[in-house]
C-alpha positions in Angstrom: -0.2 -0.2 -0.1 1.4 3.5 -0.9 2.8 5.3 1.8 2.8 9.0 -0.2 0.1 11.3 0.5 -1.0 13.0 -2.9 -2.6 16.5 -2.7 -1.3 18.0 -5.8 -1.3 15.1 -8.2 -5.2 14.5 -8.7 -5.9 18.0 -9.4 -2.8 18.5 -11.8 -4.2 15.0 -14.0 -7.9 16.7 -13.8 -6.4 19.8 -15.2 -4.3 17.9 -17.8 -7.5 16.2 -18.9 -9.1 19.3 -19.4 -6.6 21.0 -21.2 -6.3 18.1 -23.8 -10.1 17.8 -24.3 -10.1 21.4 -25.1 -7.0 21.0 -27.7 -9.5 18.2 -29.1 -6.6 15.6 -28.8 -7.5 11.9 -28.8 -5.7 9.6 -26.5 -5.7 6.1 -27.4 -4.6 3.9 -24.6 -3.9 0.1 -25.2 -2.9 -2.7 -23.1 -3.6 -0.7 -20.1 -5.0 -3.9 -18.0 -1.1 -4.9 -17.9 -0.3 -2.1 -15.2 -1.4 -3.9 -11.9 -4.1 -2.0 -9.5 -1.9 -2.3 -6.7 1.6 -3.2 -5.4 4.9 -1.9 -6.8 5.8 -1.9 -10.6 8.3 -0.6 -12.9 6.8 1.4 -16.1 9.5 1.7 -18.9 8.7 4.3 -21.6 10.3 5.7 -24.9 11.1 9.3 -24.8 10.4 11.2 -27.7 8.9 14.6 -26.4 9.2 17.0 -23.3 5.5 15.9 -22.4 6.3 12.3 -22.2 6.0 12.8 -18.4 2.4 14.3 -18.8 1.0 11.3 -21.1 3.1 8.6 -20.1 1.3 8.7 -16.4 -1.9 8.6 -18.5 -1.0 5.0 -19.2 -1.7 4.2 -15.7 -5.1 6.2 -15.1 -7.3 2.9 -16.2 -5.8 0.9 -13.2 -6.2 4.3 -10.9 -2.4 4.2 -10.2 -0.3 7.8 -10.2 3.6 7.0 -11.5 6.3 8.4 -10.1 8.8 9.5 -12.6 12.4 9.3 -12.4 13.4 12.7 -14.0 16.7 14.8 -14.3 18.0 17.2 -11.3 17.5 20.1 -13.4 13.8 20.0 -13.5 13.9 19.8 -9.5 16.0 22.6 -9.5 13.8 25.0 -12.0 12.1 27.7 -10.2 8.7 26.8 -11.8 9.0 23.2 -12.2 10.9 22.1 -9.5 8.1 22.7 -6.6 5.7 20.8 -8.9 8.1 17.9 -9.6 8.6 17.6 -5.7 4.9 17.9 -4.8 4.0 15.2 -7.5 6.9 13.1 -5.5 8.8 12.3 -8.6 12.2 11.4 -8.1 15.2 13.6 -8.6 18.3 12.0 -10.6 21.5 13.4 -10.2 23.6 11.7 -13.2 26.6 12.4 -11.0 25.1 10.9 -7.7 23.0 8.0 -9.3 22.8 5.8 -6.3 20.8 8.3 -4.2 18.1 8.4 -6.9 18.2 4.7 -7.4 17.7 4.3 -3.5 14.8 6.2 -3.4 13.2 4.6 -6.2 13.7 1.3 -4.7 12.2 2.8 -1.6 9.1 3.6 -3.6 8.7 0.5 -5.2 8.7 -1.6 -1.9 5.9 1.2 -0.7 4.0 0.0 -3.5 4.1 2.7 -5.8 4.6 2.8 -9.6 7.7 4.0 -10.6 8.2 5.4 -14.1 11.6 5.4 -16.1 12.7 6.1 -19.5 15.8 3.6 -20.2 17.0 5.9 -22.9 17.7 8.7 -20.5 17.4 11.2 -22.9 14.7 12.5 -25.7 15.2 10.6 -29.0 15.9 12.9 -32.1 15.6 9.9 -34.1 12.2 9.0 -32.7 13.5 5.4 -32.5 14.5 3.7 -29.7 18.2 4.6 -28.7 20.7 2.4 -26.3 18.9 1.5 -23.3 20.7 2.2 -19.6 20.0 -1.1 -17.3 18.4 0.6 -14.3 14.3 -0.4 -15.1 15.6 -4.2 -15.1 17.9 -3.8 -12.1 14.9 -1.8 -10.4 12.4 -4.3 -11.0 14.6 -7.3 -10.2 15.7 -6.0 -6.8 12.0 -5.3 -5.7 10.4 -8.5 -7.3 7.7 -6.4 -9.3 6.7 -6.6 -12.8 8.8 -4.4 -14.9 6.0 -3.3 -17.6 7.1 -1.7 -21.0 5.2 0.8 -22.7 5.6 3.3 -25.5 3.9 6.5 -26.5 3.5 8.1 -30.1 2.1 11.4 -31.3 3.6 13.3 -28.1 6.6 14.3 -30.4 4.5 16.2 -32.8 3.4 18.8 -29.6 7.0 19.0 -28.2 10.3 17.9 -28.5 14.0 18.9 -29.6 14.7 20.8 -32.7 10.9 21.8 -33.5 8.7 24.5 -32.7 5.6 23.6 -30.2 2.5 22.7 -31.4 -0.4 22.7 -29.2 -2.9 23.5 -32.0 -6.0 20.8 -31.7 -6.5 17.7 -32.9 -3.3 15.9 -32.2 -3.7 12.3 -31.8 -1.6 10.2 -29.1 -1.4 6.3 -28.9 0.0 5.1 -25.4 0.6 1.1 -25.8 1.3 -0.7 -23.0 2.8 -4.7 -23.3 3.0 -7.8 -21.4 5.0 -7.4 -18.3 8.3 -8.8 -17.8 9.7 -10.5 -14.7 13.6 -9.8 -14.2 15.6 -11.4 -11.9 19.0 -9.6 -11.8 20.7 -12.5 -12.7 21.6 -11.4 -16.5 21.3 -7.8 -16.4 22.4 -7.2 -20.3 20.2 -9.8 -21.6 17.1 -8.7 -19.6 17.7 -4.9 -20.5 18.0 -6.3 -24.0 14.8 -8.1 -23.7 12.6 -5.0 -22.6 14.2 -3.2 -25.7 13.1 -5.7 -27.9 9.7 -5.9 -26.2 9.4 -1.9 -26.6 10.4 -2.0 -30.1 7.7 -4.4 -31.3 5.2 -2.2 -29.2 6.5 1.0 -31.1 6.5 -0.8 -34.4 2.8 -2.1 -34.0 2.1 1.7 -32.9 3.6 3.5 -35.7 2.1 1.0 -38.3 -1.3 1.3 -36.6 -1.1 5.2 -36.3 -3.9 7.4 -38.1 -1.6 9.7 -39.6 0.9 8.6 -42.4 4.7 8.6 -41.4 5.8 9.3 -45.3 7.7 12.5 -45.2 6.8 13.6 -42.1 9.4 15.1 -39.5 8.2 13.2 -36.5 8.5 9.7 -38.3 11.7 7.8 -38.2 13.4 7.5 -41.3 13.3 3.7 -41.3 9.4 4.6 -42.0 9.7 7.1 -44.6 10.2 9.9 -42.3 12.5 12.6 -42.3 13.6 12.4 -38.7 17.4 11.6 -38.5 18.5 8.3 -38.3 20.1 7.2 -35.2 23.7 7.7 -36.3 22.8 10.9 -37.2 20.8 11.7 -33.9 24.0 10.4 -32.1 26.0 13.1 -33.7 23.4 16.1 -32.9 23.5 14.8 -29.3 27.1 15.1 -28.9 27.1 18.4 -30.7 24.4 19.7 -27.8 26.4 18.3 -25.2 29.4 19.8 -26.4 27.6 23.2 -26.5 25.9 22.4 -22.9 29.2 22.2 -21.6 30.9 25.2 -23.0 28.1 27.1 -21.8 28.6 25.8 -18.4 32.5 26.3 -18.4 31.7 30.0 -19.4 29.1 30.4 -16.9 31.7 29.1 -14.2 34.3 31.5 -15.6 32.0 34.6 -15.2 31.1 33.7 -11.5 34.3 33.1 -10.4 35.4 36.8 -11.9 32.4 38.2 -10.3 33.3 36.8 -7.2 37.0 37.7 -7.5 35.6 41.6 -8.2 33.7 41.5 -5.0 36.7 40.2 -3.1 38.7 43.1 -4.6 36.3 45.7 -3.5 36.2 44.6 0.1 40.1 45.2 0.3 
C-alpha cells in the first residue's frame, strides 16, 4: 500500500485532462490492463517529447495508479517546475550521484508505488529507440516487481527537440502497454535487451497503426519513410548539443569566479 500522500497529483491530472479535451486531443490507450492495480511496478517508456512525463502517466490511469517518474535534476532545480515535481513525488536523478536516486526508487517500489523510467535517459531525435540503460530491469529485479514496457507515439508532434511547439487542436496520441516482464537480475544485459525488444515491437505496431501516415513527416523515423534523423545522425546531434552545453557551463563558471574575485577586490 502506498505511503505517499497526494495533494497535488489528482488536481494536476484533472487539469491535464481538461486541457487535452480543450485541445481536441485523442488519447488512445492500449493494454492498460497490464499495469497492476496495486503493488509496486516499474513502467518503462520510450522518450520522444518533453511532455512524455504527462502523457506517460496516463497509461496508469485506467488502473487508478499514479506514476512517480525518475527525472533529471535540472527539472527539480527549475524555479517553476521544481516545486511541482517535488509535490508530485517524482524522483530526482543527479547523473553524477545516481545511487541516491536509485535508493529512492527502490523505497518507492517497496512501498507499492509505480515508478516510471525512460531507459534511453534522453529524448530520441530519431524517434526510434536509442541504447538503453539497465536501471529499469535492475530496479524491478531488486524489488521483485513487474517491469511493464510501454511506448508513446504522437507526443513528439507537440513538443520535442529541434522543432517548434505545436499545441494546435486535434493531435492523436497513442499509448501502448505490453505484457509485464519479470527480470531476476541474474543477467542484466540480456534482461535489458529483452525490455528493448519488447518496446521495439510495441513501437513498430504503434507506428504502423497510427492514423497519420509517417511518409515524409519530420516526426517519423527515417526507417518508416519519415525525415527524422537516423540513429547515427541523432547521436552526432546529441554529441554536439552536449559539447555546447559543457561550453556554456564552463563560461558560466568563469563568469561566477570573475564576479566573486571582483567582490573580494572591492572589500580590500
